[in-house]
Every structure is written in C-alpha cells, then in structure tokens.
C-alpha angles and dihedrals in degrees: 000000000000117000137179118279107270097225089100093046096065137019124243087254092056092047091054091061117099116244124236118296111272110268119243115254112276110238095194109035091169090059091047091053090047091053093048094045089048091054091048089051088053092051098044098039087050087072095055109018093091094044096096091040096058096096090053092046090049091050093048095051097028093240128169122224093262093058095035094061088064091069084072099028096052088063095045094047097054093038092057095036098053100040098097092048090048090052094049093047091051092053093047104037100030132279101246094045093052090041091056093047091050096049090045092051090048092050096046091046090052088052090052091048092049090056096037111145094192145016096264093056092048094049091046090050091050092050090050089050089057091052089051091052090049090055098045099039102066091038091053092054092049090047088053091060091043090054102042122047119228112276136051094339093055092043091054091046090051089051094054092041091051093045092055092044095048093047095044098076099055090033089055092051090051094045091047090054094051094045093047093048096051106024106020131254096288090064088067091065092040087059090054089051092054094046091047091052091050091052092048093048092056097040100087092046098040107037132069119245124224139153124246123249126261111280145093139247110256099230098193089048092046092051098046094042094048092046092047095051093041094050090046092058092041092051094049092045098050103047124185130086093307089059091071091058091050092047091050090053089048091054091048093052093044090052090050088048093054092047090050094048091054092055105043128082094215105043124185085223118026098219090203087076088080091059087070110091093215092055093049093047093047089051092051091047091050093050094048096044092054093043090053102037099039089042088057091048091048095053096035098078091042089057099036096046100029100044108015091038097230118164117243090257093049092049090052092051089047090063096052094093089065091057092045091052090050094047097047094044096047095041102042107023115024098060091054092045092052088059089061105029134042119256086242091064094047092047090055093047091044093053091049091054092047089051092048092047091051091045091055088068089069085085095060108121128197092265098031128171115239098220094045104036109022111028099058093055092048093051096045092047090047093053089050092050090049090055097042103043099061091038095052090045091054094043092049089065097040113119091004118126112250091242089064099046094107094053090043088052089050091054090056093049092046091057089048090055093046089052090049092050111023095030094048092045088056090052089051089053090049091051090051094059091084129055092219105088097206092045087053091054089050091050090053090049095052091047092052091044094050092047092052094048093046090049090052091051090049091053095044098049099035112121115236119229 
C-alpha cells in the first residue's frame, strides 16, 4: 500500500537514532500471540467487566449514581490519559519490560480493588488499573509486530488479536454479570487477578526480549499531554456547567503539548506521524468505529431493558451475537482479505457496514421484536468491526519506523478512546434534542451511521500522495 514519504514524519535527528535491538526469533509464536491477546483482553474487559456489578458496588458502599459512575470512569480516564506516555516508554525502555510492568500494575491494582474496604480505595485501584493498561497496551501492539513478520503471518495475528479485543468488552460485561450474580462483585476483580497472573507467568517464555532505542522521555510533553487527554475525558464524562471549565483546561494543555512536541528532539508524540496518510486514515477509522459500536452498546441496554423489559442479564446475552460476528470475521476472514486487499479498502468497507448496522436500528419500535429489529443490526455492525479493527491496526503502523511502533499504536488506541468517550457523548447530546425518547435514540443512530459512511467515503476517494 502506498504511503506518504516519511521525511515529514520524523526529523533527521530522530532518523539518526538506532532502532531497538533485533528481537531473538520467537520459538513459540502461538504462545506469544496468546500472551498478547490475553493482555488485550485484560485491558478491554477492564472497561466493561464491572458494568453489571455496579448496583452491587453501590449498595455495598452506599453510593449514588454520580459517584458510582466513577467506578467505570476512573479506569477510562487514566487509560486514555497515559496511553501516549506508555507508548513512548515502551519505545525507549523496551517493549517487554514496559509490558510486564503494565500487566503487573493492572493485576496488583485489581487485587487491591477486590479487597477494597471503602470507596476511595476502590476508585484509586481502578485508576491504577487504567495506568497499567495504558502501559501494556501500546507495548503489546509493538511486540506483535516484533514477533510476526510483515505478510500473511502478521495479518493472521492481527486478525486473532483484533477478534479477542473486539469480543472482550461485551464478553466482559456478560462475565461480570454471571460472576456478580453467583459469587458477588468482588469475584469480578479476582478474575482479573487470576488472568493477569497467567499472562505474567507466560510473558518471559512467550515474548521476545529487546532493548529500547537511545532517547529520553520528554517530561514537559508527557505532563501536558497526559493532563490534556485526562481532562478531555473527565470533561466529557462529567457534563454540566463545570464540564466547560474542564474542557477549556484540556484544550489549553493540549495546545501546550503540541507546541512542546514541535520544539523537542525527543517528542512523546512525533507529530510527523500524522503526515502519513495511512496513520491519519487509521485514526479516523478508529474514532468512527468506537463512536458507532460503543454508541450502539450504550443505547442497547436502555432500549432492551427500558422498552422491551429485558433483565440486565438478558440484555447482556442479547448483545453476544455482535461479539461473535466480530470474532468470526476478524479471526477467519480479515487476515485472508488483507493478503489480497489494502487495509484502506477494508477500513472503508468495514465502516460502511458499521454504519449500515447502526442504521438498521432506525426500525426499532417501542414494542420491537429481537430477531426482526435488533439482531440484524448487531450482526452487520459486528462484521464491519471485524473487518475494520485489524485493518486500522495494520494501517496505523504503515510507513512508521519500527522504533516508533509503540507510540503509533498508542495513537490508534487514543483515538479509539476518544471515539468511545467524546463521540458517544455527542450522540447522547443528539438524542437529548427531542423529548420523545425513542425518537432521540433514532436520531443518534442516524447520526452515527452517517458519520461512519461519510468517513468510509473520505477514506475510499482520498488521493494518495
């Protein structure tokens, strides 16, 4: 796939730096993929695994809805805020080293949360889990490219990796509901502890080693970038008049971050990455996929429980076909398609299908039938996600020097998180513009669908440099 010349994507000083030491050949690539996919499952399920347990957590600590949402938001805020720093640290200090630290922090924090005696301890543990995920996530994606050479092997690995990641959110919601119902809410965090220990135990055996390249962490850039992203997610999550103050502060810090990154020789985020067409298009695809898919998952329980009178457990089961469609498409189709078609083509097709799947929910009536009105949209959107996720992951690293793969992966995950927070918040605002609740849902669906289709058209017709 043709990409822009990379002279604009890194300075001469950056190009003069040696890359990471070549990784030793991986004797068990299947084990390596299992370790990396397991870590991704930890990170993604961490966003949704406590969802079904929230009522039990609120009852245990006597929390109102405003405070209770921070059990989820504390994780999302630090996860998004520290991603760029995590990517840069992995490139500088070594991918496996930072990966291990991230998984260990996530696991220890889950242990603290499982034993939390009060609200402050639980929220602090959730925030620390987010930081752990932000450290391990970009490192895992870079290790994937270290382990599997470009070509069919890497395409298949991306397919499996994406399938696990895409299925982990709704799978986490479902697992959290089952564990909470039968073993209590603390068992949800104990499960994360056990999975984290399993990933750590296999890391040294399964993953390649390798030192980082010469460089340093730009502390002023790390501080301003982390504060900017963190405040952006906090502002969107809180709402109300105070949110505008938080968002203004986020904009200020992000502007300072961009100015700093232009001036330093060792940026946290090499801004030249965005001069590569593939990186820009992958970022757009990531934002739109998460706006559309997480938007569907946000409104789905409100519709299923509020209008079709499903129980929380039943509404969780109802969403499983989306995860199955993502898993099967990414695991069995997308890898083969990437061998024949460019990621750009599959991103465009995937976004169209996500848009069509979301648009199908325009037909959901007040007393809708699951098989007729709900299931088709879930399946079509899931197929689109299964095509788009591996393709945008591959495209996000295209034309990027190997020494910057972790930070490039962090950029892709950041845009996913912005789509899941900012994009979904915009859909909620759209839905609130009408007093009719169902009409508001439909307005949000058509907005998300139109955005995905327009994004696909933009990617498909864009002229390559």
